C-alpha positions, 0 to 999 in steps of 0.5 A: 850851670850850662857851658861852665867852661865856655862861660869862664872863657867868655868872662875872661875875654870880656874882662880883657877888652876892658883891661886893655882899654878897648871898651871904656865904660861898658862899650863892648862885648864878647861872645863865643859859640859852642857847636858841639851839641845838637843845637849851637849855643852862644854865650854872651855878655849881659847888656850894660853890666860892668866888667869888674862885677860881672860873674860867669853866672851873669852871662847869657846863653842863647841859641842862634835865633836869639832865644835865651836858653839860660840866664836871668839877665838881658843879653847884649844889645848886639846879640843879633849881630853876633849870631848872624856872624856865627851863622854866616862865618862857620869858621869862627868861634868867638866875636868881639865888638868894641868902641876902641878909640882909633879903630872907631875913628876910622869907622866913623870916617867910613874909611878902610884901614890901608895896609901901610906896614908889616905889622898890619900885614902880619895879621890882616890879609889886605886892608881892614874893610869898612861896610856900607852905611845902613839904609834908613829901611835897614835901621828901622827894620832890624838895626842890630841884625842888619849890622851883621848883614852889612858886614856879611855883604861886604865880605861876600861882595869882595870875596873876603875870607873871614879867617884871613881878614879877622875884623871889620869896621862898621861905617859910622859905628865901630869895629867887630873882630873874631877868631877861632875862640873868644881869646883869639877874637880879643887878640885880633881886636887888640891888634886891630886897634893897634894897627888903626893907631899906627895907620892914623899916625902914618897918614898924618906923617904922609904915608904913601897912598899906595901903602905897603908893596903887595909883594912885601905884605903877601910875604909877611902874611904868608910867613905867619899864616901860609902853608909854609909858615916860618913864624913861631914854633912847630 
């Protein structure tokens, strides 16, 4: 079986988004990429298959053009978004798409998630961005591919680093998150949902529109991710 170890990682990651309540029913998918061979290959969840019954053999292996290399099932309908993100963000190794409740609410409101507290600042270097809505032409031409395109366009426009900002809200749709591995991508998707919930409640309670002072948010981000990070163990 091709990429057996990566299949196990992706299988576990897909089960995790269901276990953590990030993907009710089959509303979500996880993929990972292997860049070590002559051709990069993506392992992704098959479309519409229940997380509880899914096996490693059910996962689908494709190239970055979306061509199936191994697998008898149809890959996730979001495949073309995943592959475009891997092409445009070569630093990432895993992608998660969910319809988690609070992050999806912000996406449907077409609002970025402001950095209102240190929990947010520990993981995202600035607000969680939201894309522009897809145009009618983009939907008709290639909806899934152009979902990836509007994400990339948002990051290029504001010069955002996908490592420092490991997630995004697709306007009117739902969140995508990523990381160095599928497991890290799941963690970032989980954190994204948590800070979306905190921000929702904070806004209801009258949080200042300016959000957390930049000198505080910068300190918290850098103490965890900066060159002189002090969080965790060496």
